[in-house]
N, C-alpha and C positions, 0 to 999 in steps of 0.2 A: 474488604480491605482496600480494594482498588481505589475507592473514593478517598480513602484516608491517606494512603502513601503509595506513590508510584514505585518507589524503591523497594518497598516490601512486597508489592505485587510481582516484581521481577525476582526478588530473592527474599523469602519470608524471614530470613535470619539477618536482614539488614539492620534492624533496630530491635530493642528489647523492652519496649514500654507496652505492656499488655493490660487490657481490662479483664479482670477475673470474675467479678460478681458484684451484684448490688444486694444489699441486705437492709433490714429495718432495725433500728436501734432507737428506743424511746420516741417512737412516732416520726423519726427522721429516716430518710433513705440515705445510706452511705454506700458509695461506689469504691470498690477495691481495685487498685492497680498494682502490678508487680513488674519489677525490672531486675534482671541479672545482667549487669553491664558487660560482663565477659562473653555473653552469648551473642552480642551484636557484632556483626561483621563490619559495619560502617561506623565504628567507634570514634573515628577521627574526622568525620564530616559534620561539623557543627551545624551548618545550615540545614542539612538533611534531617538531622536528629531533632532540631528545634521545630522544623516543619512537621515532622511525624507527631511529636508530642502535642503541638498546637492543634493539628487537624483532628487527632483522636479525642482530645479534651473538648473541642468545639462540637464534634459529632455526638459524643455521649452527653455532654453538657451536665456534668454532675453538680447537684446542689451542695453536696458535701462529700468529701472523699479522703481516702487514706492511700498512701503510696508506700509500698514495701520495696526498698532498694537493697538488693543483694550484691555484696561485693566479693562473693566467692570467686576464686580464680582470677581476681583482679591483678594485672601485671604492670610492669614498668611502662609499657606502651600506652596504657590507659592513663597513668599518672602524668604523662607528658602533655596531655591535652587539657589544659586548665581552662581554656575558653569555653568549652561545652558546659561544664558544671556552673560556671558563672552565668552564662546565657540561660540555662535551665532555671536557675534560681530567680532570674529576672522574669522569665515567663510565668513561673509559678506565682510570683508576687502579683503580676499583672492579672493572671487568670483568677486567682483567689480561690475561695471555697474549700481549700485544702485544710483538713483538720490536723493530720499527723503525717510525718514522714518517719517510717520505721526503718532503721538501718540494721542490717544483719551481716554477719561475716566481715566486720570491719577490722582494720588494723590501725597502727599509728599514722600511716601515710594518709589514710582516709580521714582520720581525725584532723590532720593538718589541712587537708583540702577543705573540709567543712569550716574550719576556723578562718581560712583564707576567704572563702565565699562570703562569710558573714561580714568581712571588712568592705566588700563591694556592694552588697545587697542588703536592704533593710528587710530581714526575714520576719514574717508575721505569722509563722506557723511553728508547731512543735517538731523538733527533731529528736526522736527517741532512738537510742542505741541499745540493742539487745545482743548479748553474747551468751545468754543463759536461757536454755529451752523452757525452764519452769517459769521464769519471769515473763518471757514472751507469750507462752501459752496462757498464763493468767491474764495478761493484758488483752489478748485476742478474745478470750472467753468473756471478759467484761465488756467487750465491744459488741457482744451478741452475734459474733461472726459464725457462719456455718462451719460445722466440724470438718467438712471436706477441705475447706480453705485453710482452716487452722492447721490441719495435718500437713497440707502441702507446704505451708510456710515453715512450720516446725522442722519438717524433713529437709528443708533447704539449708538449715544451719549445719555447718560443718565443723 
């Protein structure tokens, strides 16, 4: 991780963008990333966050990927930083190769943020919002994802 992010080298809880697994689906390799925003200690340092995401994506260099974004325990302090999600959306658009963003544990404020971001960035990927374990489980199974990771994501739903 030292090569990826100097902040995370000092404090592993600085950011919350993590690579979980790579799996095969229909002869394609898909990389799975997970974020629980409330776990990040440097939630308001946009430059550091963008740097972390950029470095990790360039290091792993996924040909196709899915990002699970978990909004559990998301608080007002996180809502106040609108610059970071806009810059992340721009980075994702630039990096490309993302197939789906799966949103879990969202609320009306998160929905507003997503709609706001769409006004600033031409989003070229799917944003899927799940609040039902059965629907999410079915989607992940159809992705041929490993059961260990399906269970991890399903258990993250609160």
